[in-house]
N, C-alpha and C positions, 0 to 999 in steps of 0.2 A: 565566726568559724565555731565558737559555742552551742549557737541554735541549729548551725546546720548537724553537726554532730548530735545533736535530738534527736533532727529528721534521723540520722543514719542510724542510730541506736533501736527507735521505735521500730523503721522499717525492718526491722534485719530478726526484730523479734517478732512482730506480725506478720511478714510474708512465709519465716520461718514456722512458725507456730499455725499457720493456714496449711502450709503445705503438710506438717506433720500429722495436721487431722487429716487429709484428703490422702494421704499415704498410706494410713490406719484408714480410712473407710474400703477404697481402692485396692488395698492389699498390695502394693508397690512396693517392692523388696529392691534392696542395692541400689540405695539413691545415697548421693553425697551432700555438704550441706548445699551447695549452688541449686542441686538439680530440687532439692526440696523447699528452697526457696522459689523455683522460679516455677515450680508445681502448686505453691501459694498465690506466686503474683497472678500466674492462667485462672486461678481459681475466684481471687476476685475480683481480676476484671471481668470473666463471664458475669459474677454476679453486679457489678457495677453497672452493667450496659443492662443486663432486663432489669436494673429500678430504674434506668433511665427513661425506658420506655414509659414508667408510670408517674414518678415523681423525679424532684429537681434532687442532682447529688450535693446534701450537706451533710451538717453534721453529724446528722443522726444515722446518716449511711453509716460514719468514716467509725462513730461509739461503738455499731454494733460488729464490723469487719476489725477493731482496736480489740473489743474484748476475746473474739471468734480465736484473733491469733494470740491475744496472752493466753488465752485457756490451755490451747495445745504445745504451747511453749512450755506451763506451768506441768504439762502431762509427761511432755517431754524430759522435764525436768524429776520428774517423780519417778520414771521407769528411770536413772540413774543409768541407763545403757548411752556412755560418752563417745561410740568408736564414728557416730559421722564429725564429731570434733578434732579428729587426730590428725586434722590439717596444722593444728596449733603447732605442732613439733615442728614444723617446717618453716614456720616464724623466724626471722631473723631483724637486726637494726632495720635494713634495707627496707621491709615491709613497713615497719613504723615510719618511716622516714618520707616513703611513698605515702603512705596514711594523710600523715601532716599537713603533704604539699595538696589533696585530694579536697582535704578542710580547706585549705587556705584560698587555694583560685575556685574552688566552689563559691566563697565568699564576692569575688567581683560582682559588678553587674553586669548584666545581661547584654550581650551585645549584639544578634543575630537580628536582624530584621523579621524574621517571621515571629521570633518570640512575642511582638508589638503587635502586626497584622495581622497573626495566624495562631499561636500555641494560647498566650492569655485569653484571646475574646475567646476561644473554643471553651477553655477551662471554668471562664467566667458565668457561659450561656447555659452549660450545663448545672451548674451551682443556682445558677438563678431561675431556671425553669427544667431542668432534663429536655431531652430528645422532644426537639419542633418539628413538626412537619414541613418538611419542605423550606428546613431553614436555609437550602444555599440560593435560593430564591432571593434570600435578603443579601446574602457577601457569599458567593460561591467555595470559597476555602470554608465554610464553616461547613459544608458538606461532609469535607472528608472528615473532619471528628476522628481521628485517629484513638485506637483505643488506648494509646498514652497517654494521652490529656485525658480519658476517660478515667483514666489509672490517677493521674495527677489528680483530676477534678476530686475524688474520691478524697485525698490525704490534705487540702488544702486549706480545711478551717481550723486544727491545729497541728496536726503534723506535720505537714510544709506547707507553713501559710510561702513560705519564698519561694515556691514553686520550683525547690534545686534536687529535685528524686532524682537527678542522672548522679548526683556523687552519691548517692547509694550504690544506683548500678556500678558504677566504677568500683566502687568498696569490694562489693561482690566478685566483680570479675577478678581483683585480685586476689583476694582467697582463692579463688579457681588455681590462677596463676601456679599460686607455692603451693595448693592440694594435689595438681596433678604434674607440680615439675614444669613447666614447660614453659621456659625461659626466652623463649623465643618473641610472646605475647608484652613481655617490659617493652619491646622496640616498637610496639604501637602506642605506650601508656603514654606519652607526650603528646601526641595529635589526640586520640580518645581528652587530655586535662580540656583542650576548649570548647567539648561541646556540656559540660558538668555546670552552665551558670544560668543555662534555660533547659525547660524541658523537651528538649527535643526528639524528637524520634528516630536520629540516624545513630546516636548513641546506642540504645540498646537492641537496635538492630545490626549494625557494623557487631557487638558482643555476641550478640546469637547466631550469628555467621560464623564466627570463630569458635564459640563450643560448640555447635553441629559439627562441623569440620575435623576438628579435635577427637569426637566422639567416635564417627565416622573413619577417619587415618587408625584412630585405634582398634576400630575393631569393636564398636560398643554400639550400633545399630538395632534400635528397637524403636517399640509402639512412642515411648517417651520424644525421643528424639525428632521422630516425623510430629508429632504433638507441639514441638518447639521449633521447626522450622514454618507451619503454618500459624502460629503465635506469630513469626517476624513477619509473616505475610498478612498478619491481619494488622499489627502495629502500620505496617507501610506496605502496599499492595507489588510498591519496586522488587518486595524479596519473591514475587511469585518465582523463580529459578531455584530457589531453595529445595521448597517440597519438593518440589522434581525431581532436584538427585538423590535426596532422601528415597522416594517411592524406585527413582529405577536402581540405584544401588540395594531395595531389598527384592525388589524382581530379582534381579542380577543374584543376588546371594541366598535367594529363596526363604529368605526370613519375613516376607511379608504375609503376616497375617490379619483375617478379617476386622477380629476388633480394633487393630489399626483403625477401619472405617469410624470409628466411634468417636476421635477426638476431631477426626475431619469434616464428621456432619454437623454436629455442635457448632463449632466456633465456624468451619463455615458460612452455616446456615442462618446464624445469629450476625455473619458480618455482612451476608446480603441480604438479611431483612435490614438491619441498621441505617444502610445504605440507600435500598428502598425506599425507607423512611424520610431519609434527611434530604435525599438525593434524588431520587427518583428510576438510579439504576443501579444494578449490581455492583459497580466498582467503579469506584472515584478515581478520574475525571472521564471517565472514556461513556461518550453515548452509547453504547453498543450492547446487546440485549433488550431493544426498545418493546415496555411493558405497558407504553402507553397511559403511563400510571399520570393523572390531573396534576400533579404539585411538579413536575419535572419542568428543569429551566427552561426560557425559551430557545429553540432555536438558532438564534441570533447569538445570545449571551453561549452557549452549548459550543458553534461555529467561532466564535472569538478568541475563549479559551482555548481551542484545539490550536488556532493557527500560530495562539502567544507560545504555546507549548512546543510550536515544530518551530518556530523563530528562533526560541530559548537555545536550540542545538547552535544554530548559529553568532550564537552572542548577541541577540540582535541587531548584524550590522547588514540584515539586507530585509524587504517585504517577504512578509507572506505570500504574493504574488511573482517576487525576482523566483523565491525559492518552488515555487509550483513550476515553474519555466528550466528550472535545468533541469541536466539529463543525469542518470546515475555516478558519471565521472565526475559532473560538477558538485553534484550533491559532496561528492566523497572530496573531494578536491579543498571546496570552502569550508567542509567540515574541518576537516586536518590544518585549517590555515585560518579557523574563525579569531582573530586578538590573541591575546596574550594566554587564553585557555586552550588555543590549538597546542601548547606542551602536554598538556591535559589529557588530548585526545589521541593525540599521538604516542602517548602513552596506555592507553589506554590498546589500541592495537599491536601495541608490544608485548603487555601480556597477555593479551589474548595467543599471538604466537608460542610468547614462553610457554602457557599452558598447553598448548597442542602441540609441540618440543616432548612437554612434558608425558603427553598423554602417548606418544610415542617410545620414550626411550624408556620410561620405567615402569618397572613390573608391575599387576595390581588394576585389574580392572578400575579402580575407583577414578581415578586421573584420567581415564577416556573418558568416565563418566562427568565426569569435575569439565571437563572440557565441552564436553556435550549441552551441559547446561547453560555454562554461560556463553556458548555459542546461539544458543536460544535465547536469553536473553537480549546481546548484543542486536539479532535476527531484529527481534521485535521492538525495540526502544529506536535504532536507527530508524525507523518508519513512523512512530509516535513524537516522539522528543530525544534527541539522544544527548542530552545534555551530561557532562561530565560530570556530577556531582551525583548523577546515578550511576556512577561505576566505582564509588569508590570501594566497594566492597570486591569486587574485583582485583583492585589495587594492593587491599591487605591479604586478600588469599592467596594471590600470587608471592608475595613476598613470604607468608607463613611458608608456604610449599618447597620454597627456593632455602629458607636459610631453619626450618624449625628442629632440627638437631644441633643449632648451636650453643655454645657454652653459656652456664649463666652470669662466669664472672666477667663475660665480653659485656652481656647484656644490660646488667646490672648500672654496669659505669657511664653506656649510653643511653637509657632512660633517666636518671639521674641529673645529669648535664643536661641532657633535652629539658626534663620537669624542669628543673631550677633557673633555665632560661624562656622556658614560658612566664615560670611566675614572674621571673623582672621582667620581660615584656607586659605582664598584667599591670603589674606596682608603679612601672612608668613609658604607657603608652604611646609617647609622644611619636615616636617612629611608625607606629601601626594607624595613629590616627591624623596621621599626613599624606597617607598613602594608600590606606585601604577605607572605603565610604564606611564598614560595619565598623571602622573603629571609633565613629563618635558618637557611640555611646559609653567607650569605656571611662572611666572616672579615676584611673590608676590609684594606690594605696590611702585607705583609710582608717585610721586605728579605728574608727567605731567599727569596722565591717570582722574584729578580732573578736565581737559580739554576736552583732547581728548582720546578716549581707545587704551587700549594695543594690539599691532599688533606683531606677530611674522613670521617671515622674513625666509621662506625656502630657499633650496640651489640651486645654478645656475643650466640650463641647458644650451644642448650642441644640435647642431642641425644635423638631419644624413637627408639618403634619402635609401628610399629600395625598388625596386620597381619604380611604379609611385608616390609611397606616401612621400612627405617631412614632417619631423616631428621634434617635441621634443622631448627630454630626458633626464629625472632626477635620480640620482642614489637611491633617497629616495620618494620623496612626488611628485604630480604634484604642486598640489596648486595653485598660481598664472602665474604660466609657458602658454607663448603662445599658443593657440589653432592651429593646434592638436598636441596633447601632450602625450606620454606614460612614465610609470614609470617602473625602468629597471624591477620590479616584473611581469609586464605583459611582455614585451620583452623577458624573462623569461620563461613564459608560450608557449608565442607563440612557441618560440624556442623548446620547449621540445614537445608541439601538431602538430609541423610540419604546422603552420600555420600563416598566415598573413597580418592585415587589409592593403586591397588598396582603391582607389578612383574610384569611378563609378558612372556617371551622378550626380553629385551633392552631392554625398553621400560615405558611406563606404561598402566595404564588405570583406569578411574573405574569400583568394584562401591559396591554396596548395603554401609550398615553394619547387623551386627546387632545385637541391643540390647546386648549385653556391649560390641561393641566403639565404640558409638555413648557406651554410658557411660566406658569407657574416656581415647576421646577428650575427653570433657567434662571427666575430670582433667586431660588434657595442657595444657589450656587454662588450666584454673585455673591449674597450675603454672606454665605461661609468665608468664602474667600477674599471680603473686606475684614473679617473678623481677625484680633491681636492674634497675631503669632503664639 
């Protein structure tokens, strides 16, 4: 907890300081504490992403960003204009109680599968090498390289060595709740607590979505809100509907200004160039707008990825061939009846129906625009990969619109009770470990985490070479395996599709295997399977 507190304090200072410098440079006025901090975060990520093209994101980058943020913070202190900190008068006992719960729950071991298979491997390769051309040819997931993990990598040598940056984000959102007196957001607090043990991009997406919605509902739509919505898209493209909503609202209210295109152009261009360099296509994981870039993954792997995405929509209960033979009614039926996740899918339909009802019954064009934007998202995702986890934000905004005027004294009791319950489940995870696969990485409470967060250590790796590629391989998850690294899963996938990554001009490409190379790959797979677990 103590180390996490250090991380939160440093990031509060750095992001606010950088945001203060940016707001002064761009002459942006009327920003509150959260918006200044988010401004600093966006500026920081923009710099980190540019830097990653030429050098690794190491302690030198972190120190420069720290000094910039500290300079901005000291400039703010010197100005003695503390109106931006007026939210302090709204803080009460329960704020500090929730803050302690954030620090406490953030100190538990990461438990999400993606933490070990995607989040940490992405952060580590950025720290070791910076951007690598065609890195998706080594491991397709690395081609995603979210802006959030670029941001995390830039602070992981000193400020946040344990990858608990999401604790800071939730603290920032807690400040926003009390600053804007939106108690309904406290109802989401217990749910958000389960994302702070790992640098999951989902949490900042959820929070940015709620912030953008609140600003729109309050009628504060401006260029900065559009920048926030685009920022969410760059963190995770599944939020594509959010900038659509903001742009539609801007046109309707006639607030759209040409200067709004500046952040869209800058962040959009950087996002596309980053994806082209790492993945070979403008938007991961879609293989559309083919520019015939030489380091694109093979068509076999791209087809495999799209098929897996579609199969996950049905909880992997049907093969791709079976799904492709379903008519529209069969697809709808099986999607709504796909195992225990069908409850979430049915819930999505109910949420869309509720949003449609609100669009008809409530005054204000904003409700109609919300429904249109969400329906666009639903229509697009149902074609590619309608996984229930891609619609969590739909649940959040529906709940927000239904209960946005709820009283503080009601929400705080529910929020604290459920948050304490979450803390108990993390402290004694026997129930979760026996019923959910993700619980196997939960360690329960240990006294040492009052100082240092708990970390899970994965199995060891072995080194091999195939063709001109020397690589490290693990039986299970890559986690912190030195780059370049591949899991047994990907080795078997490459063997099945008869392709394999190779070095090519400081990057990676995928090439067809010769019969000798395929035989050698089988030997590597066999040797890795025999290695000690």
